C-alpha positions, 0 to 999 in steps of 0.5 A, a space after each residue: 274802783 274809782 271811774 276816770 273822768 273823760 269827755 264825750 267826744 274821746 269815747 263815741 263819734 256822732 255821725 251825720 244823719 242822711 236825708 230820706 224825704 218822706 216821699 222817697 220812704 217805702 215803708 220797709 222793715 227799717 225805721 226812720 229816725 228824726 230828731 223827735 223820734 220815729 218818722 217812717 219807715 224803709 226798705 234801707 238801713 243807714 246805721 249798722 246794729 242798734 243805733 243812738 239818734 240824737 236831735 241836730 236840729 229842731 228837737 236838738 239834743 233829744 235823744 232815741 234808741 233803737 235795738 236795731 239798724 234804722 235810718 237816721 235823717 239829716 236833721 240827726 246825730 247817730 252813733 252806732 257800734 262803729 262810732 264807739 266801743 261803749 255799751 250803746 244801751 248804757 251810752 243812750 242812757 247817760 246821753 238822755 242825762 248829759 244836758 245836750 238839749 241846753 248846748 243851743 248856739 243856733 240864733 235862728 234854728 235852734 241846733 246842736 254843735 257835736 264839738 260842744 256835746 264832746 266836751 262833755 264830761 263823764 264818768 266812764 264805768 268799765 266795759 262790765 259795769 255799763 253792761 251791769 247799769 244799762 240792765 237796771 235801767 232797762 228793768 226801770 224803764 220797763 216798770 215806767 213805762 208800763 206805769 205810763 201805759 196803764 195811766 194813758 189808757 185810764 185817762 182815755 176812758 172819758 172820750 170812750 164813755 163820750 163817744 160810746 153815748 154820743 158819737 151817734 147822736 141823733 137828738 137836738 143839736 144847739 150852736 156855742 152861740 145858743 148854749 152860752 148866755 144871752 149876755 153880751 160878752 159872754 164868748 169873748 177873747 182876751 185883751 189885745 196889743 198894747 192892752 196888755 204887756 208882758 212887762 206888766 206882770 207882777 209877781 202876785 195879783 190877778 191871773 193872765 190865763 194863756 195857751 200853756 194853762 190849756 195843753 193837755 186839754 186839762 187846765 194846768 198851772 204853767 207859767 204863772 202870770 199876774 197884773 195888778 188889781 189897778 190893771 185889773 179895773 181897765 181890763 175887768 170885761 175880760 174876766 175869766 169865771 169858774 166854770 168857765 170853758 177855754 178854748 185855743 184859738 190860735 196855733 194848735 186849735 181847739 184845745 179846751 179846758 174848764 176854769 177850776 173853781 179856786 181861781 176866783 178871778 182871772 182874765 184870758 189872753 188874746 190867744 183863748 176864747 173864754 166861753 160863759 155856758 148857760 147853766 140852764 142849757 148846758 154843763 160845761 164840763 160836757 161843753 169841753 167834751 162835745 168841743 174834744 170829741 164829738 164827730 160832727 163838732 171836730 170836723 166842722 172845726 176842722 173845716 172851718 180852718 183848712 186852707 189858712 196860713 196858720 190855723 185859727 179860730 174867730 168869733 163867728 166860727 166858735 159861735 156857729 160850732 155844733 154841739 149834741 144837746 141832750 138834757 140835763 139830767 144826761 149831761 150831768 150823768 155823764 159828767 158824774 161818770 168822769 168825775 168819778 174815772 177822774 178820781 180812780 185815776 189820781 192815785 195812778 198819776 200820783 204813783 207814775 209822778 213817784 216812779 218818774 223821781 224814782 227812775 231820776 234817782 237810780 239813774 243820777 245814782 248809776 252814773 256817780 257809781 253808787 249802784 
């Protein structure tokens, strides 16, 4: 049977959420939802029964689902049974696949205009098929969520190992200045202002590393940026070496990664501090772990940035940051354990990627009427 093609506005209404300041939320039994998911709890609900929440401002177009009544705040739209005759669980999945996050028209503040959303077209299965599709996708989602939970636990193991071994460390400590190479420039930020312009980036050449390479505290390639070999000669004092520790010093401060050994030559931007560690005193992977997890180190960094208009770490703070300094054998034992954990995590991560791809495929087939 062929399903009719309809516009979204024909089958549902986006109702406006209502403001509920954080100080007014009393911690009751109903979840309070913002544009990006739950943000608290309250003793009263705004919606009636299962509810779809759609981001209106901020994380506009993001879709969440509450199986029971809730309070969507004024940065959201919501759909409950009074706003649609469709199966709400099916509709929540369908909304997630409509690309609402790409419909922003606001110049200053990102936002979703509901009239734009209403014009989106989709196939409308009959109610029994809606329920069947929702059940299939619920099952697939549970499997996907279980895989994410297992992977999250495995990825948290290095932190658990570090905390178990070093959180109560009462042995020698050192500052970052003391474990970096003594040469000038071993702790350095990247080029500033007109020294490096976005217009100078090219398709191939010397890599330029920035904030997007340290997201998640694991080195990742996001946007690839390069400069020419000629431009690099003028900026070579900002060279980043394999094994250097990179730390974000603006915005979300304190993210930390180690430069992989397959990056032969690169420079860092002004938002990143590069630290070349003295291998006779410390291992880069241990320094990274101390930055991320050691209580004394984290407390020091938090105190140094407290009260700033925008969090930021300057060179003086970084150089003075204390870390525990066990002997190299103890550091190496920790790093070896982490490497084993990473190897064991690699396969579940690959399986999870395939799981995400499979879910997307099942979802697409379901909405085309192929299941």
